[in-house]
N, CA, C and O atoms as a CHARMM CRD file, in Angstrom:
* protein
*
  356
    1    1 MET  N     -1.46100  20.99900  -6.08300 PROA 1      0.00000
    2    1 MET  CA    -0.86400  19.68400  -6.17400 PROA 1      0.00000
    3    1 MET  C     -0.88800  19.27600  -7.64100 PROA 1      0.00000
    4    1 MET  O     -1.94400  19.25100  -8.27300 PROA 1      0.00000
    5    2 SER  N      0.27700  18.96100  -8.17000 PROA 2      0.00000
    6    2 SER  CA     0.37100  18.60300  -9.57900 PROA 2      0.00000
    7    2 SER  C     -0.06700  17.15200  -9.80000 PROA 2      0.00000
    8    2 SER  O     -0.19300  16.36900  -8.85700 PROA 2      0.00000
    9    3 ILE  N     -0.29200  16.82600 -11.05100 PROA 3      0.00000
   10    3 ILE  CA    -0.71200  15.46400 -11.38600 PROA 3      0.00000
   11    3 ILE  C      0.41100  14.46900 -11.08700 PROA 3      0.00000
   12    3 ILE  O      0.15200  13.31600 -10.74200 PROA 3      0.00000
   13    4 THR  N      1.64900  14.92100 -11.22100 PROA 4      0.00000
   14    4 THR  CA     2.78000  14.06000 -10.89800 PROA 4      0.00000
   15    4 THR  C      2.81000  13.73000  -9.40700 PROA 4      0.00000
   16    4 THR  O      3.08200  12.59300  -9.02200 PROA 4      0.00000
   17    5 ALA  N      2.53100  14.72100  -8.58000 PROA 5      0.00000
   18    5 ALA  CA     2.50200  14.49300  -7.13400 PROA 5      0.00000
   19    5 ALA  C      1.37800  13.53500  -6.75300 PROA 5      0.00000
   20    5 ALA  O      1.53800  12.70300  -5.86000 PROA 5      0.00000
   21    6 VAL  N      0.25800  13.65400  -7.42600 PROA 6      0.00000
   22    6 VAL  CA    -0.86400  12.74900  -7.16000 PROA 6      0.00000
   23    6 VAL  C     -0.49300  11.31800  -7.54800 PROA 6      0.00000
   24    6 VAL  O     -0.79200  10.37700  -6.81200 PROA 6      0.00000
   25    7 LEU  N      0.15300  11.15200  -8.69300 PROA 7      0.00000
   26    7 LEU  CA     0.54900   9.81800  -9.13800 PROA 7      0.00000
   27    7 LEU  C      1.60700   9.20200  -8.22600 PROA 7      0.00000
   28    7 LEU  O      1.56400   8.00600  -7.94000 PROA 7      0.00000
   29    8 VAL  N      2.55000  10.01400  -7.77400 PROA 8      0.00000
   30    8 VAL  CA     3.57300   9.51000  -6.85800 PROA 8      0.00000
   31    8 VAL  C      2.94600   9.11100  -5.53200 PROA 8      0.00000
   32    8 VAL  O      3.26800   8.05600  -4.98500 PROA 8      0.00000
   33    9 LEU  N      2.05500   9.94400  -5.01100 PROA 9      0.00000
   34    9 LEU  CA     1.37700   9.63200  -3.75600 PROA 9      0.00000
   35    9 LEU  C      0.54100   8.36500  -3.88500 PROA 9      0.00000
   36    9 LEU  O      0.55300   7.51700  -2.99200 PROA 9      0.00000
   37   10 PHE  N     -0.18500   8.23300  -4.99200 PROA 10     0.00000
   38   10 PHE  CA    -0.98700   7.03500  -5.20300 PROA 10     0.00000
   39   10 PHE  C     -0.10600   5.79200  -5.30500 PROA 10     0.00000
   40   10 PHE  O     -0.44500   4.75100  -4.74200 PROA 10     0.00000
   41   11 SER  N      1.01900   5.88500  -6.01700 PROA 11     0.00000
   42   11 SER  CA     1.86800   4.70800  -6.16600 PROA 11     0.00000
   43   11 SER  C      2.50400   4.29900  -4.84200 PROA 11     0.00000
   44   11 SER  O      2.66300   3.10600  -4.58200 PROA 11     0.00000
   45   12 ILE  N      2.86600   5.25600  -4.00700 PROA 12     0.00000
   46   12 ILE  CA     3.41600   4.91600  -2.69400 PROA 12     0.00000
   47   12 ILE  C      2.37000   4.21000  -1.84500 PROA 12     0.00000
   48   12 ILE  O      2.66000   3.19500  -1.21100 PROA 12     0.00000
   49   13 ILE  N      1.16700   4.74200  -1.83300 PROA 13     0.00000
   50   13 ILE  CA     0.08500   4.11300  -1.05600 PROA 13     0.00000
   51   13 ILE  C     -0.26400   2.75200  -1.65200 PROA 13     0.00000
   52   13 ILE  O     -0.52300   1.80500  -0.91000 PROA 13     0.00000
   53   14 TRP  N     -0.27600   2.64100  -2.97800 PROA 14     0.00000
   54   14 TRP  CA    -0.62200   1.38400  -3.63000 PROA 14     0.00000
   55   14 TRP  C      0.36500   0.27700  -3.26400 PROA 14     0.00000
   56   14 TRP  O     -0.04600  -0.83500  -2.93100 PROA 14     0.00000
   57   15 PHE  N      1.65600   0.57400  -3.32400 PROA 15     0.00000
   58   15 PHE  CA     2.65700  -0.44000  -2.98800 PROA 15     0.00000
   59   15 PHE  C      2.62700  -0.78100  -1.49900 PROA 15     0.00000
   60   15 PHE  O      2.84000  -1.93500  -1.12600 PROA 15     0.00000
   61   16 LEU  N      2.36600   0.20300  -0.65200 PROA 16     0.00000
   62   16 LEU  CA     2.24000  -0.07500   0.77800 PROA 16     0.00000
   63   16 LEU  C      1.08100  -1.03300   1.03700 PROA 16     0.00000
   64   16 LEU  O      1.21900  -1.98700   1.80300 PROA 16     0.00000
   65   17 VAL  N     -0.04700  -0.78200   0.40700 PROA 17     0.00000
   66   17 VAL  CA    -1.21000  -1.65800   0.56600 PROA 17     0.00000
   67   17 VAL  C     -0.93300  -3.02500  -0.04900 PROA 17     0.00000
   68   17 VAL  O     -1.36400  -4.04300   0.49200 PROA 17     0.00000
   69   18 LEU  N     -0.22000  -3.06100  -1.17000 PROA 18     0.00000
   70   18 LEU  CA     0.11600  -4.34700  -1.79200 PROA 18     0.00000
   71   18 LEU  C      0.93700  -5.21200  -0.84500 PROA 18     0.00000
   72   18 LEU  O      0.64400  -6.39500  -0.67000 PROA 18     0.00000
   73   19 PHE  N      1.96300  -4.63000  -0.23500 PROA 19     0.00000
   74   19 PHE  CA     2.79400  -5.41400   0.67900 PROA 19     0.00000
   75   19 PHE  C      2.01300  -5.87000   1.90400 PROA 19     0.00000
   76   19 PHE  O      2.32600  -6.91000   2.48300 PROA 19     0.00000
   77   20 LEU  N      1.00900  -5.11100   2.30100 PROA 20     0.00000
   78   20 LEU  CA     0.17700  -5.53400   3.43100 PROA 20     0.00000
   79   20 LEU  C     -0.80600  -6.63200   3.02300 PROA 20     0.00000
   80   20 LEU  O     -1.04000  -7.56800   3.78800 PROA 20     0.00000
   81   21 THR  N     -1.37800  -6.52500   1.83200 PROA 21     0.00000
   82   21 THR  CA    -2.36900  -7.51900   1.41400 PROA 21     0.00000
   83   21 THR  C     -1.73800  -8.84000   0.97200 PROA 21     0.00000
   84   21 THR  O     -2.42200  -9.86200   0.92200 PROA 21     0.00000
   85   22 LEU  N     -0.45600  -8.83100   0.65700 PROA 22     0.00000
   86   22 LEU  CA     0.19100 -10.09100   0.28500 PROA 22     0.00000
   87   22 LEU  C      0.21900 -11.08100   1.44400 PROA 22     0.00000
   88   22 LEU  O      0.32600 -12.28800   1.22800 PROA 22     0.00000
   89   23 GLN  N      0.12400 -10.58300   2.65800 PROA 23     0.00000
   90   23 GLN  CA     0.22200 -11.43900   3.83500 PROA 23     0.00000
   91   23 GLN  C     -1.13800 -11.95300   4.32300 PROA 23     0.00000
   92   23 GLN  O     -1.19500 -12.80600   5.20900 PROA 23     0.00000
   93   24 ILE  N     -2.21800 -11.44300   3.75600 PROA 24     0.00000
   94   24 ILE  CA    -3.56200 -11.78600   4.24900 PROA 24     0.00000
   95   24 ILE  C     -4.10500 -12.99000   3.48600 PROA 24     0.00000
   96   24 ILE  O     -4.00000 -13.06200   2.26100 PROA 24     0.00000
   97   25 LYS  N     -4.68000 -13.92400   4.21800 PROA 25     0.00000
   98   25 LYS  CA    -5.33100 -15.12200   3.66300 PROA 25     0.00000
   99   25 LYS  C     -4.41500 -15.90800   2.73900 PROA 25     0.00000
  100   25 LYS  O     -4.83000 -16.31300   1.65400 PROA 25     0.00000
  101   26 ILE  N     -3.19600 -16.12400   3.15100 PROA 26     0.00000
  102   26 ILE  CA    -2.26700 -16.91100   2.35200 PROA 26     0.00000
  103   26 ILE  C     -2.21600 -18.32400   2.92800 PROA 26     0.00000
  104   26 ILE  O     -2.05800 -18.49900   4.13600 PROA 26     0.00000
  105   27 LYS  N     -2.34600 -19.30400   2.08600 PROA 27     0.00000
  106   27 LYS  CA    -2.25400 -20.69200   2.50900 PROA 27     0.00000
  107   27 LYS  C     -0.95400 -21.25700   1.96400 PROA 27     0.00000
  108   27 LYS  O     -0.75400 -21.33700   0.75200 PROA 27     0.00000
  109   28 THR  N     -0.08000 -21.64500   2.86900 PROA 28     0.00000
  110   28 THR  CA     1.23800 -22.11500   2.47300 PROA 28     0.00000
  111   28 THR  C      1.24000 -23.63000   2.24600 PROA 28     0.00000
  112   28 THR  O      0.31200 -24.34100   2.63200 PROA 28     0.00000
  113   29 GLN  N      2.31300 -24.09200   1.60900 PROA 29     0.00000
  114   29 GLN  CA     2.45100 -25.52500   1.38800 PROA 29     0.00000
  115   29 GLN  C      2.64000 -26.26100   2.70900 PROA 29     0.00000
  116   29 GLN  O      2.21400 -27.40700   2.85200 PROA 29     0.00000
  117   30 GLY  N      3.27100 -25.60800   3.66400 PROA 30     0.00000
  118   30 GLY  CA     3.44300 -26.21100   4.98100 PROA 30     0.00000
  119   30 GLY  C      2.11900 -26.36500   5.70600 PROA 30     0.00000
  120   30 GLY  O      1.91900 -27.34000   6.43000 PROA 30     0.00000
  121   31 ASP  N      1.19900 -25.39900   5.51700 PROA 31     0.00000
  122   31 ASP  CA    -0.12500 -25.49100   6.13800 PROA 31     0.00000
  123   31 ASP  C     -0.94100 -26.63000   5.54700 PROA 31     0.00000
  124   31 ASP  O     -1.65500 -27.33100   6.26400 PROA 31     0.00000
  125   32 SER  N     -0.83300 -26.81000   4.23600 PROA 32     0.00000
  126   32 SER  CA    -1.62600 -27.84500   3.58600 PROA 32     0.00000
  127   32 SER  C     -0.98300 -29.22400   3.67900 PROA 32     0.00000
  128   32 SER  O     -1.63900 -30.23700   3.43800 PROA 32     0.00000
  129   33 GLY  N      0.30300 -29.26100   4.03000 PROA 33     0.00000
  130   33 GLY  CA     0.98800 -30.54100   4.18500 PROA 33     0.00000
  131   33 GLY  C      1.49800 -31.14300   2.89900 PROA 33     0.00000
  132   33 GLY  O      1.87600 -32.31400   2.86600 PROA 33     0.00000
  133   34 SER  N      1.51300 -30.35500   1.83700 PROA 34     0.00000
  134   34 SER  CA     1.99200 -30.87400   0.54900 PROA 34     0.00000
  135   34 SER  C      3.14100 -30.01300   0.03800 PROA 34     0.00000
  136   34 SER  O      2.96900 -29.21800  -0.88700 PROA 34     0.00000
  137   35 VAL  N      4.30300 -30.17500   0.64100 PROA 35     0.00000
  138   35 VAL  CA     5.47800 -29.40500   0.23900 PROA 35     0.00000
  139   35 VAL  C      6.11700 -30.08300  -0.95900 PROA 35     0.00000
  140   35 VAL  O      6.50800 -31.24800  -0.89200 PROA 35     0.00000
  141   36 LEU  N      6.21900 -29.34600  -2.05400 PROA 36     0.00000
  142   36 LEU  CA     6.84700 -29.88600  -3.26200 PROA 36     0.00000
  143   36 LEU  C      8.36000 -29.88000  -3.10700 PROA 36     0.00000
  144   36 LEU  O      8.92400 -29.00100  -2.45700 PROA 36     0.00000
  145   37 LYS  N      9.00000 -30.85500  -3.70200 PROA 37     0.00000
  146   37 LYS  CA    10.45300 -30.95400  -3.61400 PROA 37     0.00000
  147   37 LYS  C     11.08700 -29.75100  -4.31500 PROA 37     0.00000
  148   37 LYS  O     10.73400 -29.41200  -5.44400 PROA 37     0.00000
  149   38 GLY  N     12.02700 -29.11900  -3.62100 PROA 38     0.00000
  150   38 GLY  CA    12.70900 -27.95300  -4.17300 PROA 38     0.00000
  151   38 GLY  C     12.07700 -26.63000  -3.81300 PROA 38     0.00000
  152   38 GLY  O     12.58900 -25.57600  -4.19200 PROA 38     0.00000
  153   39 THR  N     10.96100 -26.66500  -3.08200 PROA 39     0.00000
  154   39 THR  CA    10.32000 -25.42000  -2.65500 PROA 39     0.00000
  155   39 THR  C     10.34800 -25.33300  -1.13900 PROA 39     0.00000
  156   39 THR  O     10.53100 -26.33000  -0.44000 PROA 39     0.00000
  157   40 HSD  N     10.16300 -24.13000  -0.65700 PROA 40     0.00000
  158   40 HSD  CA    10.15500 -23.90900   0.78300 PROA 40     0.00000
  159   40 HSD  C      8.74900 -24.17200   1.31400 PROA 40     0.00000
  160   40 HSD  O      7.77000 -24.04700   0.57800 PROA 40     0.00000
  161   41 ALA  N      8.65300 -24.53000   2.57000 PROA 41     0.00000
  162   41 ALA  CA     7.34700 -24.83600   3.16100 PROA 41     0.00000
  163   41 ALA  C      6.45700 -23.60100   3.25200 PROA 41     0.00000
  164   41 ALA  O      5.23600 -23.72600   3.34900 PROA 41     0.00000
  165   42 SER  N      7.05300 -22.41400   3.22100 PROA 42     0.00000
  166   42 SER  CA     6.24800 -21.19600   3.30000 PROA 42     0.00000
  167   42 SER  C      5.80000 -20.69300   1.92900 PROA 42     0.00000
  168   42 SER  O      5.21400 -19.61400   1.83300 PROA 42     0.00000
  169   43 SER  N      6.06200 -21.44600   0.88200 PROA 43     0.00000
  170   43 SER  CA     5.60600 -21.06600  -0.45200 PROA 43     0.00000
  171   43 SER  C      4.08800 -21.21600  -0.53500 PROA 43     0.00000
  172   43 SER  O      3.53300 -22.16400   0.02100 PROA 43     0.00000
  173   44 PRO  N      3.41100 -20.29600  -1.22200 PROA 44     0.00000
  174   44 PRO  CA     1.95600 -20.39200  -1.31100 PROA 44     0.00000
  175   44 PRO  C      1.50800 -21.56600  -2.17800 PROA 44     0.00000
  176   44 PRO  O      2.20600 -21.98900  -3.10000 PROA 44     0.00000
  177   45 VAL  N      0.31600 -22.08000  -1.85100 PROA 45     0.00000
  178   45 VAL  CA    -0.23000 -23.20500  -2.60600 PROA 45     0.00000
  179   45 VAL  C     -0.85600 -22.70500  -3.90700 PROA 45     0.00000
  180   45 VAL  O     -0.37800 -23.04400  -4.98900 PROA 45     0.00000
  181   46 ASN  N     -1.89600 -21.92200  -3.81500 PROA 46     0.00000
  182   46 ASN  CA    -2.56900 -21.35600  -4.99500 PROA 46     0.00000
  183   46 ASN  C     -2.55200 -19.84800  -4.86400 PROA 46     0.00000
  184   46 ASN  O     -3.40400 -19.25900  -4.19900 PROA 46     0.00000
  185   47 PHE  N     -1.57500 -19.22900  -5.50400 PROA 47     0.00000
  186   47 PHE  CA    -1.42400 -17.78600  -5.39400 PROA 47     0.00000
  187   47 PHE  C     -1.98800 -17.12100  -6.63600 PROA 47     0.00000
  188   47 PHE  O     -1.57400 -17.42600  -7.75400 PROA 47     0.00000
  189   48 SER  N     -2.94100 -16.20700  -6.43800 PROA 48     0.00000
  190   48 SER  CA    -3.55000 -15.48100  -7.54800 PROA 48     0.00000
  191   48 SER  C     -3.16300 -14.01300  -7.44600 PROA 48     0.00000
  192   48 SER  O     -3.72000 -13.27800  -6.63100 PROA 48     0.00000
  193   49 ILE  N     -2.21600 -13.58600  -8.26400 PROA 49     0.00000
  194   49 ILE  CA    -1.76300 -12.20300  -8.22200 PROA 49     0.00000
  195   49 ILE  C     -2.83200 -11.25700  -8.74700 PROA 49     0.00000
  196   49 ILE  O     -2.88000 -10.09900  -8.33300 PROA 49     0.00000
  197   50 LYS  N     -3.69000 -11.72100  -9.64800 PROA 50     0.00000
  198   50 LYS  CA    -4.73800 -10.86900 -10.21800 PROA 50     0.00000
  199   50 LYS  C     -5.69200 -10.40000  -9.12400 PROA 50     0.00000
  200   50 LYS  O     -6.03500  -9.22000  -9.06100 PROA 50     0.00000
  201   51 ASN  N     -6.11700 -11.31500  -8.27000 PROA 51     0.00000
  202   51 ASN  CA    -7.02400 -10.94300  -7.18800 PROA 51     0.00000
  203   51 ASN  C     -6.34600  -9.99400  -6.20700 PROA 51     0.00000
  204   51 ASN  O     -6.98300  -9.07500  -5.69300 PROA 51     0.00000
  205   52 ARG  N     -5.07200 -10.20700  -5.94500 PROA 52     0.00000
  206   52 ARG  CA    -4.32700  -9.32500  -5.02900 PROA 52     0.00000
  207   52 ARG  C     -4.21500  -7.91700  -5.59900 PROA 52     0.00000
  208   52 ARG  O     -4.35400  -6.93800  -4.86500 PROA 52     0.00000
  209   53 LEU  N     -3.96600  -7.80800  -6.89600 PROA 53     0.00000
  210   53 LEU  CA    -3.82100  -6.48900  -7.51300 PROA 53     0.00000
  211   53 LEU  C     -5.14000  -5.73300  -7.53900 PROA 53     0.00000
  212   53 LEU  O     -5.17000  -4.52100  -7.32200 PROA 53     0.00000
  213   54 ILE  N     -6.22800  -6.44200  -7.80300 PROA 54     0.00000
  214   54 ILE  CA    -7.55000  -5.80100  -7.79600 PROA 54     0.00000
  215   54 ILE  C     -7.90600  -5.34500  -6.39100 PROA 54     0.00000
  216   54 ILE  O     -8.38800  -4.22700  -6.20500 PROA 54     0.00000
  217   55 THR  N     -7.67500  -6.19500  -5.40300 PROA 55     0.00000
  218   55 THR  CA    -7.94700  -5.83300  -4.01500 PROA 55     0.00000
  219   55 THR  C     -7.09900  -4.65200  -3.58300 PROA 55     0.00000
  220   55 THR  O     -7.58700  -3.74700  -2.90700 PROA 55     0.00000
  221   56 THR  N     -5.84300  -4.65700  -3.96500 PROA 56     0.00000
  222   56 THR  CA    -4.94000  -3.56500  -3.62400 PROA 56     0.00000
  223   56 THR  C     -5.43500  -2.24800  -4.21300 PROA 56     0.00000
  224   56 THR  O     -5.42600  -1.22100  -3.53400 PROA 56     0.00000
  225   57 THR  N     -5.86000  -2.27400  -5.45300 PROA 57     0.00000
  226   57 THR  CA    -6.34400  -1.05800  -6.10000 PROA 57     0.00000
  227   57 THR  C     -7.63000  -0.56700  -5.44800 PROA 57     0.00000
  228   57 THR  O     -7.79500   0.63500  -5.23500 PROA 57     0.00000
  229   58 LEU  N     -8.54200  -1.48100  -5.12800 PROA 58     0.00000
  230   58 LEU  CA    -9.80800  -1.07400  -4.50800 PROA 58     0.00000
  231   58 LEU  C     -9.61000  -0.50200  -3.11100 PROA 58     0.00000
  232   58 LEU  O    -10.39300   0.34200  -2.67500 PROA 58     0.00000
  233   59 ILE  N     -8.59100  -0.94200  -2.41400 PROA 59     0.00000
  234   59 ILE  CA    -8.31500  -0.41200  -1.07700 PROA 59     0.00000
  235   59 ILE  C     -7.54900   0.90600  -1.16100 PROA 59     0.00000
  236   59 ILE  O     -7.81300   1.82800  -0.38900 PROA 59     0.00000
  237   60 SER  N     -6.60600   0.99800  -2.09200 PROA 60     0.00000
  238   60 SER  CA    -5.73200   2.17500  -2.12700 PROA 60     0.00000
  239   60 SER  C     -6.37900   3.40400  -2.75900 PROA 60     0.00000
  240   60 SER  O     -5.95800   4.52300  -2.46900 PROA 60     0.00000
  241   61 VAL  N     -7.38000   3.23500  -3.60700 PROA 61     0.00000
  242   61 VAL  CA    -8.03600   4.40400  -4.21500 PROA 61     0.00000
  243   61 VAL  C     -8.72100   5.27600  -3.15300 PROA 61     0.00000
  244   61 VAL  O     -8.47900   6.48200  -3.14900 PROA 61     0.00000
  245   62 PRO  N     -9.56400   4.74200  -2.25000 PROA 62     0.00000
  246   62 PRO  CA   -10.16900   5.61400  -1.24000 PROA 62     0.00000
  247   62 PRO  C     -9.15200   6.18800  -0.25100 PROA 62     0.00000
  248   62 PRO  O     -9.30300   7.32300   0.20200 PROA 62     0.00000
  249   63 ILE  N     -8.12600   5.41600   0.08300 PROA 63     0.00000
  250   63 ILE  CA    -7.10500   5.93300   0.99600 PROA 63     0.00000
  251   63 ILE  C     -6.36900   7.10000   0.34400 PROA 63     0.00000
  252   63 ILE  O     -6.12200   8.11900   0.98800 PROA 63     0.00000
  253   64 SER  N     -6.02100   6.95000  -0.93400 PROA 64     0.00000
  254   64 SER  CA    -5.34700   8.03500  -1.64900 PROA 64     0.00000
  255   64 SER  C     -6.25200   9.25200  -1.78100 PROA 64     0.00000
  256   64 SER  O     -5.79600  10.38600  -1.63000 PROA 64     0.00000
  257   65 ALA  N     -7.51600   9.02500  -2.05800 PROA 65     0.00000
  258   65 ALA  CA    -8.46000  10.14700  -2.16800 PROA 65     0.00000
  259   65 ALA  C     -8.56500  10.89800  -0.85100 PROA 65     0.00000
  260   65 ALA  O     -8.62900  12.12800  -0.84200 PROA 65     0.00000
  261   66 LEU  N     -8.58300  10.17800   0.25300 PROA 66     0.00000
  262   66 LEU  CA    -8.64700  10.81600   1.56000 PROA 66     0.00000
  263   66 LEU  C     -7.38800  11.63000   1.84600 PROA 66     0.00000
  264   66 LEU  O     -7.47300  12.75600   2.33800 PROA 66     0.00000
  265   67 VAL  N     -6.23000  11.06900   1.54300 PROA 67     0.00000
  266   67 VAL  CA    -4.96900  11.78600   1.77800 PROA 67     0.00000
  267   67 VAL  C     -4.88300  13.02700   0.89100 PROA 67     0.00000
  268   67 VAL  O     -4.46400  14.08700   1.35500 PROA 67     0.00000
  269   68 ILE  N     -5.27000  12.90900  -0.36400 PROA 68     0.00000
  270   68 ILE  CA    -5.24300  14.05600  -1.27800 PROA 68     0.00000
  271   68 ILE  C     -6.22600  15.12200  -0.82300 PROA 68     0.00000
  272   68 ILE  O     -5.91800  16.31200  -0.89000 PROA 68     0.00000
  273   69 PHE  N     -7.40700  14.71500  -0.35900 PROA 69     0.00000
  274   69 PHE  CA    -8.38100  15.67700   0.15000 PROA 69     0.00000
  275   69 PHE  C     -7.83200  16.43800   1.35400 PROA 69     0.00000
  276   69 PHE  O     -8.00000  17.65400   1.45100 PROA 69     0.00000
  277   70 VAL  N     -7.18400  15.73500   2.26200 PROA 70     0.00000
  278   70 VAL  CA    -6.61500  16.37800   3.45500 PROA 70     0.00000
  279   70 VAL  C     -5.51800  17.36400   3.06000 PROA 70     0.00000
  280   70 VAL  O     -5.41800  18.44800   3.63400 PROA 70     0.00000
  281   71 ILE  N     -4.70000  16.98800   2.08300 PROA 71     0.00000
  282   71 ILE  CA    -3.62900  17.88100   1.64500 PROA 71     0.00000
  283   71 ILE  C     -4.19700  19.11400   0.95700 PROA 71     0.00000
  284   71 ILE  O     -3.77100  20.23300   1.24300 PROA 71     0.00000
  285   72 LEU  N     -5.14900  18.92500   0.05800 PROA 72     0.00000
  286   72 LEU  CA    -5.70000  20.04800  -0.69600 PROA 72     0.00000
  287   72 LEU  C     -6.60200  20.94800   0.14300 PROA 72     0.00000
  288   72 LEU  O     -6.70100  22.14400  -0.13100 PROA 72     0.00000
  289   73 SER  N     -7.25300  20.39800   1.15100 PROA 73     0.00000
  290   73 SER  CA    -8.15200  21.20900   1.97000 PROA 73     0.00000
  291   73 SER  C     -7.40600  22.15600   2.89000 PROA 73     0.00000
  292   73 SER  O     -7.97300  23.14500   3.35200 PROA 73     0.00000
  293   74 GLY  N     -6.14800  21.86800   3.16100 PROA 74     0.00000
  294   74 GLY  CA    -5.38000  22.71500   4.06600 PROA 74     0.00000
  295   74 GLY  C     -5.61600  22.38000   5.51900 PROA 74     0.00000
  296   74 GLY  O     -5.19200  23.12200   6.40500 PROA 74     0.00000
  297   75 PHE  N     -6.28500  21.27400   5.77800 PROA 75     0.00000
  298   75 PHE  CA    -6.53900  20.84800   7.15100 PROA 75     0.00000
  299   75 PHE  C     -5.23200  20.55200   7.86900 PROA 75     0.00000
  300   75 PHE  O     -5.07900  20.87200   9.04900 PROA 75     0.00000
  301   76 ILE  N     -4.29900  19.95000   7.16700 PROA 76     0.00000
  302   76 ILE  CA    -2.95200  19.71600   7.68400 PROA 76     0.00000
  303   76 ILE  C     -1.98700  20.41300   6.72700 PROA 76     0.00000
  304   76 ILE  O     -1.99100  20.14000   5.52700 PROA 76     0.00000
  305   77 THR  N     -1.17600  21.29600   7.25000 PROA 77     0.00000
  306   77 THR  CA    -0.22500  22.02400   6.42300 PROA 77     0.00000
  307   77 THR  C      1.20200  21.70200   6.85900 PROA 77     0.00000
  308   77 THR  O      1.42300  21.10600   7.91300 PROA 77     0.00000
  309   78 LEU  N      2.15100  22.10200   6.04100 PROA 78     0.00000
  310   78 LEU  CA     3.54700  21.88400   6.34800 PROA 78     0.00000
  311   78 LEU  C      3.98700  22.73700   7.54100 PROA 78     0.00000
  312   78 LEU  O      4.89100  22.34900   8.28200 PROA 78     0.00000
  313   79 ASP  N      3.35400  23.88900   7.72500 PROA 79     0.00000
  314   79 ASP  CA     3.69200  24.76200   8.85300 PROA 79     0.00000
  315   79 ASP  C      3.40200  24.09900  10.19600 PROA 79     0.00000
  316   79 ASP  O      4.04200  24.43700  11.19300 PROA 79     0.00000
  317   80 MET  N      2.47200  23.18300  10.24600 PROA 80     0.00000
  318   80 MET  CA     2.15500  22.48700  11.49400 PROA 80     0.00000
  319   80 MET  C      3.29800  21.57500  11.95200 PROA 80     0.00000
  320   80 MET  O      3.38100  21.22500  13.12900 PROA 80     0.00000
  321   81 PHE  N      4.16400  21.19900  11.03400 PROA 81     0.00000
  322   81 PHE  CA     5.26700  20.30000  11.35700 PROA 81     0.00000
  323   81 PHE  C      6.61500  21.02300  11.42500 PROA 81     0.00000
  324   81 PHE  O      7.65700  20.38400  11.56400 PROA 81     0.00000
  325   82 ASP  N      6.59300  22.34000  11.32800 PROA 82     0.00000
  326   82 ASP  CA     7.81600  23.14400  11.38100 PROA 82     0.00000
  327   82 ASP  C      8.11300  23.49600  12.83400 PROA 82     0.00000
  328   82 ASP  O      7.86400  24.61800  13.27700 PROA 82     0.00000
  329   83 PHE  N      8.64800  22.52400  13.56800 PROA 83     0.00000
  330   83 PHE  CA     8.87700  22.70300  14.99900 PROA 83     0.00000
  331   83 PHE  C     10.06600  23.60600  15.29200 PROA 83     0.00000
  332   83 PHE  O     10.12900  24.21500  16.35900 PROA 83     0.00000
  333   84 TYR  N     10.99600  23.69900  14.37500 PROA 84     0.00000
  334   84 TYR  CA    12.21700  24.47700  14.59600 PROA 84     0.00000
  335   84 TYR  C     12.25200  25.76800  13.76900 PROA 84     0.00000
  336   84 TYR  O     13.30600  26.39100  13.64500 PROA 84     0.00000
  337   85 ASN  N     11.11500  26.17100  13.20600 PROA 85     0.00000
  338   85 ASN  CA    10.99200  27.40000  12.40300 PROA 85     0.00000
  339   85 ASN  C     12.02100  27.44200  11.27500 PROA 85     0.00000
  340   85 ASN  O     12.73400  28.43200  11.10900 PROA 85     0.00000
  341   86 LEU  N     12.09000  26.36600  10.50800 PROA 86     0.00000
  342   86 LEU  CA    13.03700  26.27700   9.39100 PROA 86     0.00000
  343   86 LEU  C     12.44100  26.78000   8.08700 PROA 86     0.00000
  344   86 LEU  O     13.18100  27.10600   7.15900 PROA 86     0.00000
  345   87 ILE  N     11.11900  26.84800   7.99900 PROA 87     0.00000
  346   87 ILE  CA    10.45900  27.28700   6.76900 PROA 87     0.00000
  347   87 ILE  C     10.33800  28.80500   6.79900 PROA 87     0.00000
  348   87 ILE  O      9.83000  29.38900   7.75600 PROA 87     0.00000
  349   88 GLU  N     10.82200  29.43000   5.72000 PROA 88     0.00000
  350   88 GLU  CA    10.74200  30.89100   5.64300 PROA 88     0.00000
  351   88 GLU  C      9.31600  31.28800   5.27000 PROA 88     0.00000
  352   88 GLU  O      8.67100  30.64900   4.43900 PROA 88     0.00000
  353   89 LYS  N      8.84900  32.34600   5.89800 PROA 89     0.00000
  354   89 LYS  CA     7.47700  32.80300   5.63100 PROA 89     0.00000
  355   89 LYS  C      7.47300  34.13100   4.96700 PROA 89     0.00000
  356   89 LYS  O      6.40700  34.66900   4.66800 PROA 89     0.00000
């Protein structure tokens, strides 16, 4: 597995985790009852992107390490998913 493949895999997992963590513990203006004029009621009240990015990185590093370990160990191979015998051996 090349370093480029590792970086691509990590970035895919990182963005997936980011989109999932953006929805957790969000307090909207509609929930707090203070909707500012010109904004939507679902807009966040106090949004801290720094905390979200740190949380995303801390969650995605072990997940990426686990996926890379599984790929490198050979526990799951591409041949296991070749149901129609399309891969030449």
